C-alpha positions in Angstrom: 119.3 91.1 88.3 118.4 87.6 89.1 118.1 86.6 92.8 121.7 85.2 93.9 122.6 81.4 94.2 122.9 82.0 98.0 119.7 82.7 97.8 118.5 79.4 96.6 121.3 77.6 98.4 119.7 78.5 101.6 116.3 76.8 100.5 118.4 73.6 99.3 120.3 73.5 102.8 116.7 73.6 104.5 115.0 70.9 102.3 118.1 68.6 103.2 117.4 69.6 106.7 113.7 68.2 106.3 112.9 72.2 107.0 112.0 70.9 110.6 110.6 72.7 113.3 111.8 73.6 116.5 109.2 72.2 119.5 108.8 73.4 123.4 105.5 72.8 125.6 103.3 75.5 126.6 100.6 74.8 128.6 99.9 71.3 127.4 100.9 67.8 127.8 103.8 67.0 125.8 103.9 62.9 124.9 105.5 60.7 122.6 104.1 58.0 120.4 106.1 55.1 121.8 110.0 55.2 123.3 112.6 54.4 120.7 115.0 51.4 121.8 118.3 52.8 121.4 120.6 52.7 118.6 117.7 51.1 116.6 114.5 53.3 115.2 114.5 57.0 115.3 112.3 58.7 118.4 108.8 58.9 117.7 107.7 62.8 117.1 106.3 64.4 120.3 102.5 65.4 120.1 101.0 68.2 121.9 97.5 66.5 124.1 95.1 69.4 124.6 92.6 69.1 128.0 89.4 69.9 126.8 87.5 72.9 129.1 84.1 73.4 129.6 82.6 75.5 126.8 85.0 74.6 124.6 84.5 73.9 120.8 86.5 72.6 117.9 86.7 76.0 116.3 88.0 77.4 119.2 90.4 74.7 120.2 91.9 75.4 117.1 92.1 78.9 117.0 94.2 79.2 120.6 96.7 77.0 118.9 96.8 78.1 115.6 100.0 80.2 116.4 101.8 77.4 117.8 101.4 75.1 114.8 103.4 74.8 111.7 100.3 75.1 110.1 99.2 78.8 108.1 95.6 78.7 108.4 92.7 76.8 110.4 91.5 75.0 107.8 94.6 73.4 107.3 94.9 72.5 110.9 91.4 71.3 111.2 92.1 68.7 108.6 94.9 67.7 110.3 93.3 67.7 113.7 90.4 65.8 112.5 92.6 62.8 111.0 94.6 62.9 114.5 91.3 62.8 116.5 89.5 60.6 114.4 86.9 62.9 114.6 85.7 63.3 111.2 82.7 65.9 111.9 81.0 67.8 114.4 82.3 71.2 116.8 81.1 69.9 120.2 83.6 68.3 122.7 83.6 66.6 126.0 85.2 68.8 129.1 88.3 66.5 130.0 88.7 64.9 126.5 92.1 64.8 125.3 92.9 65.5 122.0 96.1 66.0 119.9 97.2 68.9 118.2 99.2 68.1 115.3 102.0 70.1 114.5 102.8 71.6 117.5 105.9 73.8 117.7 107.2 72.9 121.0 110.1 76.0 120.6 110.0 79.4 119.3 110.5 79.4 115.7 114.0 81.0 115.0 114.1 82.6 111.3 116.9 84.4 110.0 117.2 87.2 107.1 117.8 85.9 103.7 120.6 87.9 101.9 119.4 89.8 99.0 121.3 91.7 96.5 119.5 95.1 96.9 119.5 94.9 92.9 117.7 91.9 92.5 114.2 92.5 90.7 111.5 92.5 93.5 108.0 91.9 92.3 105.6 92.2 95.2 102.0 93.0 96.3 100.9 95.0 99.3 99.1 93.2 102.2 97.3 94.9 105.3 98.2 93.2 108.7 94.8 91.8 108.7 95.3 90.4 104.9 98.7 88.6 105.6 97.4 86.8 108.7 94.3 85.5 107.2 93.4 82.0 105.4 92.7 84.7 102.4 96.0 86.2 102.6 97.9 82.9 102.6 95.9 81.8 99.5 96.9 85.2 97.8 100.3 84.9 98.6 100.2 81.4 97.4 98.8 82.4 94.1 101.0 85.3 93.6 104.3 83.4 94.0 102.4 80.5 91.2 101.9 83.7 89.2 106.1 84.6 88.9 105.7 87.3 92.2 108.5 86.5 94.4 108.1 89.4 97.2 105.4 90.3 99.6 105.3 93.6 101.6 102.9 93.1 104.6 102.2 95.6 107.2 103.9 96.1 111.0 102.5 99.3 112.0 100.1 101.1 109.5 99.7 104.8 109.5 96.5 104.6 112.3 99.1 103.2 114.7 98.0 100.1 114.8 100.4 96.8 115.1 100.2 93.4 113.5 102.4 91.9 115.6 102.7 91.1 119.2 104.9 94.6 121.3 105.6 95.4 124.3 106.3 99.3 124.8 104.8 102.5 126.7 104.1 103.6 122.9 102.1 100.9 121.7 98.2 100.1 121.3 97.3 98.4 124.0 94.9 95.9 121.9 96.9 92.4 122.2 94.8 90.6 119.5 97.2 91.1 116.7 97.1 89.6 113.0 100.5 88.1 112.9 101.1 86.6 116.2 103.7 84.6 115.2 106.2 86.4 112.7 109.4 84.2 112.4 106.4 81.8 111.8 105.2 83.9 109.2 108.5 84.8 107.3 109.6 81.3 107.3 106.4 80.6 105.1 107.1 82.9 103.0 111.0 81.6 102.7 109.5 78.3 102.0 108.9 79.6 98.7 111.9 81.6 98.2 109.7 84.5 98.4 111.3 88.0 99.9 109.6 89.4 103.2 109.1 93.1 103.5 107.8 94.1 106.2 106.0 97.9 106.0 106.4 100.3 109.2 104.6 103.9 108.4 106.7 106.3 111.0 105.3 109.6 112.1 101.6 109.6 110.9 100.5 107.7 114.1 97.1 108.0 114.9 97.8 106.1 118.7 100.5 108.7 119.7 98.9 111.5 118.5 95.5 110.7 120.7 97.3 108.9 123.5 100.3 110.5 124.2 99.7 113.8 123.1 103.1 115.5 124.5 104.9 113.4 121.3 102.6 114.8 118.8 103.1 118.0 116.6 101.8 120.8 118.7 100.1 124.1 117.8 101.8 127.1 118.2 97.9 129.2 118.9 96.5 126.7 121.2 99.0 124.7 123.1 97.3 121.6 121.9 98.3 118.6 119.7 97.8 120.3 115.8 95.4 118.7 113.6 96.3 118.0 109.9 92.8 119.2 108.3 91.2 118.4 111.5 92.1 115.2 112.2 94.7 114.2 115.0 97.0 112.2 112.9 100.6 112.8 113.4 103.5 112.4 115.9 106.3 114.8 115.9 109.2 113.3 114.0 111.6 115.2 115.6 111.0 114.0 119.1 113.6 111.0 119.7 111.2 109.1 122.1 109.0 108.8 118.6 111.9 107.6 116.7 113.1 105.3 119.2 110.1 103.5 119.5 110.2 102.8 115.4 113.5 101.9 115.6 112.6 99.4 118.1 110.0 97.9 116.0 112.5 97.9 113.1 114.8 96.0 115.2 112.2 93.6 116.4 111.1 92.6 112.7 115.0 92.5 111.6 115.4 89.7 114.5 112.8 87.4 113.2 114.0 87.0 110.1 112.5 89.6 107.6 114.5 90.1 104.7 114.1 94.3 104.2 112.7 96.9 106.3 110.3 99.7 104.5 109.4 102.8 105.9 106.3 104.7 105.2 105.5 108.2 105.9 109.3 108.9 106.5 108.2 112.3 106.4 106.8 115.2 108.6 102.6 116.3 107.5 102.6 118.2 104.1 98.5 119.4 104.5 96.9 121.6 107.0 98.2 124.8 108.6 101.9 124.8 108.4 102.1 128.2 109.9 100.6 126.4 113.2 102.9 123.4 113.4 105.4 123.3 116.0 107.9 121.0 116.1 110.6 120.0 118.9 113.4 120.2 116.6 112.7 124.3 116.3 113.4 124.7 120.0 116.5 122.3 120.1 117.8 122.9 116.6 116.9 126.1 115.4 119.1 126.1 112.5 117.6 123.1 111.1 115.1 122.0 108.5 112.8 119.3 108.5 114.9 117.6 105.9 117.6 117.5 108.3 115.9 115.8 110.6 114.8 113.1 108.6 117.8 112.6 107.1 119.4 112.4 110.6 117.0 109.6 111.4 117.2 107.7 108.7 121.4 108.4 109.2 120.9 106.4 112.7 118.4 104.1 111.6 120.5 102.6 108.6 123.6 102.5 110.9 121.9 100.3 113.3 119.6 98.2 110.8 122.5 97.1 108.4 124.8 95.2 110.7 121.3 93.1 111.3 121.4 92.2 107.8 118.1 93.7 106.5 118.0 96.1 103.5 116.0 99.5 104.2 113.9 100.7 101.6 112.1 104.3 101.9 108.3 105.3 100.5 108.9 108.6 99.0 106.2 111.3 97.2 106.3 110.5 93.8 105.9 114.9 93.2 109.1 114.8 95.1 110.7 113.8 91.5 110.7 117.7 90.6 112.1 118.5 94.5 110.1 121.9 94.4 110.8 123.9 97.4 107.3 124.1 98.9 107.2 120.1 98.6 110.9 120.2 100.6 109.8 122.2 103.1 106.6 120.5 104.0 107.7 116.9 103.7 111.4 117.1 104.8 111.4 114.4 102.0 115.3 115.5 100.7 115.4 112.6 98.0 119.5 113.3 97.5 120.2 113.3 101.1 117.7 110.7 101.7 119.5 108.3 99.1 122.5 108.1 101.6 121.0 106.1 103.9 118.7 103.4 102.1 119.4 100.6 99.9 115.6 101.0 98.3 113.7 104.0 97.1 110.3 103.2 96.1 108.6 106.7 94.6 104.9 106.3 94.9 104.2 107.0 91.1 100.6 106.5 90.6 99.1 108.3 87.6 95.6 108.8 89.0 97.4 110.9 91.9 98.7 113.5 89.5 95.8 115.4 89.2 95.9 118.9 87.3 99.5 118.0 85.9 100.3 118.5 82.0 97.2 119.6 80.8 95.6 115.9 81.3 92.0 115.6 82.4 92.2 112.2 83.5 96.1 111.6 84.6 95.3 108.1 85.6 94.6 107.1 81.9 98.3 108.4 81.2 100.4 105.7 82.9 103.1 106.4 80.0 103.3 109.7 80.6 103.8 110.0 84.6 105.6 106.6 84.9 107.8 107.8 82.8 108.7 111.4 83.7 108.6 110.3 87.2 110.9 107.4 86.8 113.0 109.8 84.6 113.5 112.4 87.2 114.0 110.1 89.9 117.2 108.7 88.0 118.5 112.0 87.6 118.5 113.2 91.4 119.8 110.2 92.6 122.2 109.8 89.8 125.5 108.4 91.2 124.5 107.2 94.9 124.3 103.7 94.1 120.4 103.5 95.5 118.3 101.3 93.9 114.9 102.8 92.3 111.8 100.3 92.7 108.4 102.1 92.3 105.1 101.5 93.8 102.6 101.2 90.7 99.0 101.7 90.9 97.2 98.7 90.9 93.6 100.4 91.9 90.6 101.7 89.9 90.5 105.5 91.5 90.0 107.9 88.7 91.1 105.6 86.2 88.3 104.1 83.9 91.0 102.1 81.8 92.3 100.3 84.8 92.7 96.8 83.2 95.3 94.0 83.2 97.1 95.9 80.3 97.0 99.0 83.0 99.2 96.8 84.9 101.4 96.2 81.9 101.9 99.1 80.8 103.5 100.3 84.2 105.5 97.7 84.5 106.9 98.1 81.1 107.4 101.7 81.3 109.2 101.8 84.7 111.8 98.8 83.5 112.5 100.8 80.5 113.1 104.2 82.7 115.8 102.4 84.7 113.3 100.9 87.4 114.3 97.6 89.5 111.5 95.3 89.9 108.1 97.1 91.3 105.4 96.7 94.1 102.0 97.0 93.6 99.4 98.9 95.5 96.0 98.1 96.3 94.7 99.3 99.5 91.9 96.5 99.5 94.3 94.3 98.6 92.2 93.5 95.5 94.8 92.0 93.1 92.4 90.3 89.8 94.1 92.8 87.6 97.5 92.3 88.2 96.9 88.4 88.6 95.7 88.5 85.2 98.4 90.3 84.2 101.1 88.2 85.2 101.1 85.3 82.7 100.8 87.7 80.1 104.0 89.5 80.9 105.8 86.2 81.7 105.0 85.3 78.4 106.6 88.3 77.1 109.4 88.4 79.9 112.3 90.3 78.2 109.9 93.2 77.9 109.1 93.5 81.7 111.3 91.5 83.7 115.3 91.5 84.0 115.2 87.8 86.0 116.5 85.7 83.4 114.9 82.8 85.8 111.2 84.1 84.5 112.4 83.0 80.8 111.7 79.7 80.5 113.1 77.7 77.1 113.1 79.2 73.8 111.7 82.5 75.6 112.8 85.8 74.2 116.4 86.9 75.6 116.5 89.2 78.6 116.6 92.8 77.8 120.3 94.4 78.5 121.0 95.4 81.8 119.5 98.3 83.4 120.4 102.0 83.1 123.0 103.7 85.3 121.3 106.1 87.3 121.2 109.5 85.4 121.7 108.3 82.0 117.8 108.5 81.1 116.0 109.3 77.9 114.4 112.3 76.7 111.3 110.5 75.2 108.7 112.0 78.2 109.0 115.8 79.0 106.8 117.6 81.2 106.1 121.2 82.7 106.5 121.2 86.5 104.0 120.0 88.5 101.4 121.3 90.9 101.9 119.3 94.7 100.2 116.3 94.4 98.7 114.3 97.5 99.2 110.5 97.3 97.3 107.4 98.2 99.5 107.0 101.5 
C-alpha cells in the first residue's frame, strides 16, 4: 500500500509555510541585521552572535552550537559559518571576537508525528544512535532516500542500556554525551524527505540497569545476587514495574518529539543461561502468571498509552517463535497471538544464517528462499484475523553466508512480499549497506516483483502486484520440520 495522501499533504503545507524553524536565544547575543520599517520591508532575520573565549577554535565553536542550528552536520555549518563571517580558512580565533552562527534556532523545534497507515510499505535500514547522529549517518540516510528507501530505524535505547537522546531519569545512564542531542530536529530532517521515523527501544535487556540497579535485575535463586546469562550481567527484570515504567517514559518522550513509530526490541525474557536459577518479581506477586502474561500485560498498557499519541507501535520478535514451541514460549514469553492484540506491526527477525541446525541445511544462510518463505508462512497463520501487519527484519550482513550479495537482498525482499510481508527492515549491526544500496536500483527497475508502493512504478513500468494476502491465506510451496531453538542477532 502506498503512503496516504495526508502524508504528502503534510509536506506540501510545510513547503508553503517555508519550512521555517522557530528561534529562541540561549547563551549568546541575538541581533538583527537592520530594523524593518513599519508596513514596508519584512524584518531581517535574527542572528546569533558568539563571543569567542580564550582557547576556542573554529571546530570547537561549531561543535558547541551544531545541535542548536538548522544544519545536520558540522561540515555544512562550517561552510555557512565561513561565508557569514568572511573566514575562508583557518581555525584559530581571537578572544573577544564576535562571530555569527548561521541557522541558529532561537526556539525549540516542535515536530509532530506524521500519521501513516500501519500497512504502508515501509522500506527501512537500521542505524545505531551513534551512526544516526553522525555526518556519515546523515549521508547514509540521504543515499537510502535517493535509492527509494522511505524509512529509518534508529536507536533510542540499545541493549546495553545506553541512550541516544538526553533523558533525565533515575534509571538512565549518567553519561550525558549523547549522539542525537536534538531529537525533534533529527525527526524533522527525516520528515523533510518524507521519511518515516522509527525509534527503536531495546526494552528489558539492559546492561546499565543490571549493573547499577541490581535490585531491578533478574535475581539468582541460589546466591541472592543479580542473575547472569551465560556469565553476563545484562538483564533487567521484565516484570518489575519500575523497569516497565522507565521504558514507557522513554517511549512517551520519543512520541512527543515527533517520531512516527515506536519499535520495541528485546520485548522478552532471557532465553539463555540457567533458567532454573532465574527469579522474577512476578513469581511472588502473580504466582499464577507465566512469562507470556507479563509481556502481554505490559504491552496492553503500553499500547493504551501510546496509541492516543498518534504513533504506531511495532514489536521485534524471534523468528523461531513462528513455530510456537513450548520451550521457546516458556523462556521468552513471546506469545505471538497475545502480542498481536497490542501492537500495529510485528517484525519477525528471520535472518537465514541464524537457522543453523535446521531442516538439514549445512549452511542455512545460503537458503534464503526456504527460511524466509517458511517463517513468513508460519507467522501469517499465527496472526490470521488479528489485523496486525507483518513487516520482517531481513539479513543485510555476511555472517555465515558466503552467497551474501545484492542478489541475496533481492531474494529476501521478493520472497517476503510473496508470503504476505508488507515492507521490510534491513539489519546490519555495523550499518554497512553497500549490498542493499546496490540492490535497490535493480529492484526498482522490476518494481512490481519487489514492492507494493505504486509510487515506485515509474511511467511505462510493470503493473503493481495484486494486494497482499489476507493473514492466514498461505501457500504450501515451502514445508519444513519443527526447528530447534535459534539464537538471534539481536
